N, C-alpha and C positions, 0 to 999 in steps of 0.2 A: 452466509451459507457456505459450506464446504463443497468444492467441485467434486462431481461424481467421477470415480475412477472406473474405466472399462478394462476388462481382462482380455488378453489375446497375445499372439506371438508378435514379437518385433521382427523386422525384416532380417536381422542377423540370425535370430533363432530359427526362422523358417529356412534360411539358406543352410544352416548347420544340419537341420533335420533332412533336407533334401540330399545333402552330401552324404550323410550316413546311410540313407536308403540306397543311393547309387553305389556306394562301396559294398554294401551287403549283396546287391544284385550282381555286381561284378565278381564277387567271391563265389556266389552260388551258381552262376551260369555255367562255368566249366564243369562243375560237378554234375549238373543236370545233363549237359551234353555228353559227358563221359558215361553216365548211366544209360542214356538213350543208345549210344554206340555199343555199349556192352550188350544191350538187348538185341540190337540189330545183328551183332556178331554171333550171338547165340542162335538167332533165327537162321542165319546163313549156314552155320555149322549143321543145324538140324536138316536143312534142305539137302546138304550133301550126304548126311546120314541116311536119309530116305532113299536117295539115289543109289547109295552103296548097298542098302538092303534090297532094292529092286534088282541090282546086278546079281546078287546072291540068289534071289528067287528065280531069275531068268536062267542062271546056271543050273539050278536044281531041276528046272523044267526041261531044259534043252541040252544039258550036258556040256555047255561052254558059256563063256561070256559072249555078249553080242559083238558083232563087228563094230569097230569104232565108227566107221563110215563105209557105206556100200558104194561101189563105183558103177554098178549096172543100173540101179534106179536112183542113185545119188541121194539116198536117204540116210539119216543119222542113227546112231545108237539110241537116241532118245525116243525116236518113233517106235523102235522095237521094245522099249521099256514101258510104253504107255499102259499096257494091261497090268503092269506091276506097280503103277503109281495111281491107280484108281481112275484111269482114263480110257476104259474099255470102249466107250461109245465113240470117242475121238479116233482111236486106233482103227475101228471098223470103217471109218470113212476114207482111209488112205488107199491109194492105188499103188501097189507094189510092183507093177509092171516095169520092165526096163525102159529107160528113157529119162529125159531131163527132169530135174526136180521142180522146174517151173511149170510143168504141165498140170492140167486141171486135176484136182484131187490131192495135190501135194503142196505147192506154195500157198494156195488159198487157205489151207488149214493152219498156216502159221499165224493167222490173225487171231487165233485162240491164245489168250494170255494164260500161261500156266505159272501160277505164283511160285511153285516149288522150284522153278528154274531160274529165279531171279533173286539176287542179293538185295536186301532192303537198303543197303548203304550206297548203292549205285544209282545214279540218275538216268543212265542209258538203258532203256528197256527194249529198244527196237533196233533193227538193222540200220546202221548209220554210215556205211561207206559212201563217200561223197562223189565218187566217179559217176557222172551223169549217164553213162552208157551201161551201167551195171544193172541188170534186170531186177535183182532183189530190191533195189532201191525203190522201184515202182512195181510191185507185184501185179500179177495178172488177176486183179480183182476189180469189181465194179466201182468200189469206192476209192481205190488207189492208195490205201493205207500202207505204211511201211510194216514189214514183218516184225513180229516179236522175236526176241533173241533168247539165248540162254547164257547164263554166267558160269556154267559148269560144263567143262569139256573133258574128253578123254585124254589120257597121257599116252602118246604113241611110243615114247621111249626117249632116251638121251641121244644127243648129238655131240660127239667128242671122243675122247680116249678113255678106255677103261683103266682106272688106276691100278688094278691088280694084274691084268694081263698085258697092258701096254698096247692092246689092239684097239682099233676103232670100233665103236658100237655099231650095231646093225643098222643099215640104211639101204633104201632101195636104189640109191645112186642117182635118182632124179635131181636135177638142179632147179627146175622151175618151182617158184614159191617156197624153196627150201627143202623140197622132197619130203619123204616120209621115213621117220625112224621106225624100226621094226622090233626093238627089244622090249617094248612096253606091253601093256595088257590090252589096250584098245587102240587099234590102228586100222589101216585100210584093209577091208575084207578079212579081218582077223577072226579067229575062233579059238581064243586062248582058253585053256582049262586050268583049274586049280593045280593039277599035276604039272603044268608047264611053268609054274611060278617057283622055280628052284630056290630063289633067294628068301622065300618065306612071305606069306601074305601080309604080315605085320611090318615088313621092311620094304614094301613095294607100293608105289602110287598107282591108283586106278583112275581117279578123277581129280581135276584141279580147278581152282576158281580163277576166272578172268573177269573182273568186275570193276576195274579202275576206269574212272570217268574219261580220262584222256585217251583210252584205247579207241582207235579209229577203224577197227575192223570187225565190229559186232555183226554177225550174220544171223539169218533165220535159224530157228532151232530145228527145222526139218532137214537142213542140209548136211549131207555127209561128204563123200568125195565126188569130184566131178568125173564124168565118164572117161575122160582121157587120163584120169589118175593124177591130175595136177594139184589144184587147190583142195584143201581139206577144211571143212567148216566146223565139224563137230569134235575134232581132236587137234592137239598141238604137240609138236616136238618140245622136249625140254632142252633148250639151247641157251637162251638169254637169261640173265639174272631176273629175279622176281621184281616186278614193277619197273622193268626196263622197256623202252619202246623199240618198235621194229617198223621199218618202212613196208609199204603194202606188198611189194613183190617178194618179201620174205614172209608171206602170209602164214605159212605153216609153222613158222618159228615165233609166232606171236607170244609175247611174254605173259606168263601167269602173274597175277597181281590183283590188288583190291584197294578199296577205300578204307579198309580196316588199318589202323595205325601199325606200321612195322612189319607187315607181311601179308600172307594169304592162306586160305584153307586148302587142304588136300584130303581126299578120301583114300584111305589105304585099302588094299585088297582084302583085308580081314573085316572090313566094314566100319572100322574106327575112323574118326576124323581128327586131323592134327593141324595146328596152326604153324606154318613154317615161316621163320624170320627172313626178311629180305636180305639180311646179312649172312645167311647160311654159307658155309664153305662150298664153293662151286662143285668140287669133286664129290662131296657128299650129296649135293643136290642131284647131280647126274646119276650117281650110284643108286639112289632111291627110285629113280625113274626106270631102272632096268629090272627085269623080272628074273634074269638068269645069269648075271655077270659075276657072281661069287664075290662081290665086294664086301669088305669087312665093315666099313663105316657107312651107316645109313641114318636117315632121320629117325629119331626116337621120340 
């Protein structure tokens, strides 16, 4: 009698198949990750687009852009934009009286997560400053949760020298935390109008993205300027290069940046959103942060 032959894979054939499958997965995985990041980047740009539209609607209703951060009640421009981003009910809960932002009716409300303030590529959604004595780290709430943050902050203006005039850009002269630039569109107690943007709305930053995971100074989205005019939570100076770090006590100079490869998003004053390379010429970067510097070269 002839022996019965059984069909099947040999060990060598099985190893070859496994190897081929592994190679295919290795080839496909970067493409899948790139597609996911492209979707997250588009989502992030849309978040900024909606905030830019809210700024325009605020201007139409009240005759100017909102202050980047208020120093009397310490609230941010975002709080003032809530009615323009479909958050009327939340806006109605805020206490706008003068006083510390940690008082009841202010810091407690930062436990509301607003998805339109958060870049999906960033893992940090909450206030994360590690100093143990910093009140935001443990807000005045019954459950003690950390505040939700925002990844989109106002551009106070450039810090440095205007390449056209050779003069220093506007600054309030304060040294604590880096002080406050004043040539941008959103800064401390500002009320900038379209008519004040002499460089053109398409040539001037309004908002920028700070969403890189290594950033150690994410603050609550309700926070504007402190009463003494020192630290500014809702806006930043344009000083450091994109994706560059800053020590805490240069808090107002915290660098714009993101987890998107190669750069970060900015909303322009005309409502458009542009992706700015981390390799941008620094003079051009500063020029685009200025609303009235008469600079020739700006981000296009």
